[in-house]
C-alpha positions as CSV (number, residue, x, y, z in Angstrom):
1,M,-0.1,0.1,-0.1
2,T,1.2,3.5,-1.0
3,R,1.3,5.9,2.0
4,V,1.9,9.4,2.7
5,K,1.5,10.4,6.0
6,L,0.7,13.7,7.5
7,E,1.3,14.6,10.9
8,V,-0.8,16.9,13.7
9,A,1.8,18.1,16.4
10,N,1.6,19.7,19.8
11,L,-1.4,17.9,20.7
12,K,-0.8,18.3,24.5
13,E,-0.9,22.4,24.0
14,I,-4.4,21.8,22.0
15,Q,-5.8,19.6,24.6
16,A,-5.5,22.3,27.1
17,A,-7.2,24.5,25.1
18,L,-9.8,21.9,24.1
19,D,-10.5,21.3,27.8
20,E,-11.6,24.9,28.3
21,V,-14.4,24.5,25.2
22,G,-15.2,21.2,26.1
23,E,-14.9,19.2,22.7
24,D,-13.6,15.7,21.6
25,L,-9.8,16.1,20.7
26,D,-9.8,13.1,18.6
27,A,-12.9,14.6,16.4
28,I,-11.5,17.7,16.1
29,I,-7.7,16.4,15.2
30,Y,-9.1,13.9,12.7
31,R,-10.9,16.7,11.0
32,A,-7.6,18.7,11.0
33,A,-5.3,16.0,9.7
34,E,-8.0,14.9,6.9
35,A,-8.4,18.7,5.9
36,G,-4.6,18.5,5.6
37,A,-4.3,15.5,3.7
38,E,-6.9,17.1,1.1
39,P,-4.7,19.3,-1.0
40,I,-2.1,16.7,-1.2
41,F,-4.5,14.0,-2.2
42,E,-5.6,16.2,-4.7
43,E,-2.2,17.3,-5.9
44,I,-1.2,13.5,-6.4
45,K,-4.4,12.8,-8.5
46,Q,-3.1,15.5,-10.8
47,R,0.5,14.5,-11.2
48,A,-0.7,10.8,-11.7
49,P,0.5,10.0,-15.1
50,R,-2.2,9.6,-17.9
51,D,-0.1,7.3,-20.2
52,G,-3.0,5.0,-21.2
53,G,-3.5,3.3,-17.5
54,S,-6.0,4.3,-14.9
55,L,-4.1,5.5,-12.7
56,A,-5.1,9.1,-12.0
57,A,-8.9,7.9,-11.6
58,S,-8.0,4.7,-9.8
59,G,-8.2,4.1,-6.0
60,F,-6.7,6.8,-4.1
61,K,-8.4,7.8,-1.3
62,I,-8.0,9.3,2.2
63,A,-8.1,7.3,5.2
64,R,-8.0,7.5,8.7
65,G,-4.8,7.0,10.4
66,R,-3.3,7.0,14.0
67,I,-4.3,9.3,16.8
68,S,-1.9,9.5,19.8
69,R,-1.0,12.1,22.5
70,D,2.1,13.0,20.4
71,G,0.2,13.8,17.0
72,A,-2.4,12.2,14.5
73,N,-2.5,11.6,10.7
74,A,-4.3,10.8,8.1
75,I,-3.0,8.5,5.4
76,I,-3.0,9.0,1.6
77,T,-3.6,5.5,0.0
78,L,-4.1,3.5,-3.5
79,S,-5.1,0.1,-2.1
80,K,-6.6,-1.3,-5.7
81,R,-4.8,-4.4,-6.4
82,D,-6.7,-6.3,-8.6
83,G,-3.8,-7.8,-10.4
84,G,-5.7,-7.7,-13.9
85,A,-4.0,-8.1,-17.2
86,K,-2.1,-4.9,-17.1
87,G,-0.8,-5.1,-13.2
88,S,-2.4,-3.6,-10.3
89,D,-2.6,0.5,-10.2
90,F,-0.5,-0.4,-7.1
91,E,2.1,-2.1,-8.7
92,R,1.9,1.1,-11.1
93,A,2.2,3.5,-8.6
94,F,5.3,2.0,-7.4
95,Y,7.4,1.6,-10.1
96,L,6.7,4.5,-11.4
97,E,7.5,6.5,-8.1
98,F,10.5,4.3,-7.5
99,G,11.5,2.7,-10.9
100,A,13.2,-0.8,-11.0
101,D,16.6,-2.0,-12.0
102,N,17.2,-5.1,-14.0
103,R,13.3,-5.9,-13.9
104,R,13.3,-9.2,-16.0
105,R,10.8,-8.2,-18.6
106,G,11.7,-5.0,-20.4
107,G,15.1,-4.3,-18.5
108,D,15.4,-1.0,-16.1
109,L,12.4,1.3,-15.6
110,P,13.2,4.8,-14.7
111,S,11.7,6.4,-11.9
112,R,8.8,8.7,-12.8
113,P,7.9,10.1,-9.0
114,F,4.6,11.8,-8.3
115,I,3.7,10.9,-4.8
116,R,6.5,13.0,-3.2
117,P,6.8,15.8,-5.5
118,A,3.0,16.1,-4.9
119,F,3.7,16.0,-0.7
120,E,6.4,18.2,-1.2
121,A,4.5,20.8,-3.0
122,M,1.7,20.8,-0.8
123,T,2.9,20.7,2.7
124,D,2.5,24.3,3.4
125,E,-1.0,24.5,2.0
126,A,-1.7,21.0,4.1
127,Q,-0.2,22.9,7.4
128,A,-2.5,25.7,6.6
129,Q,-5.4,23.7,6.3
130,V,-4.9,21.9,9.6
131,A,-4.3,25.2,11.4
132,A,-7.6,26.7,9.9
133,V,-9.4,23.7,11.2
134,I,-7.9,23.5,14.7
135,K,-8.6,27.4,15.1
136,K,-12.1,27.5,13.6
137,E,-13.0,24.5,16.1
138,L,-11.2,26.7,19.0
139,K,-13.1,29.8,18.3
140,L,-9.6,31.6,17.7
């Protein structure tokens, strides 16, 4: 499964503020993490190669990640592993992102990354979305 993780930190400070307004920390942090994942998710879909395959329109989705006292995350995942005649979208994404040396069929495959560049391009926007949700929820 291909994953890009977005973390929300400083939960102790956020918890102290939430204790004052009586909100559920987990619910707010999940909403914030998912809002932060959205711009990265959209950028990945935009950058996904469209060279005759279905990768750009396939099984990318945002999934709820873990939450702890140290942080929370949302996961952008590509979980479609149908393994049909053309191989799975998961395999295509992996080989596009990382390439492959000395493959049995077809020799070397150069990498054409699109997931990491999308993450790097949208990190600031993701952080802004997380902050906006938390500020809205805390009425700051």
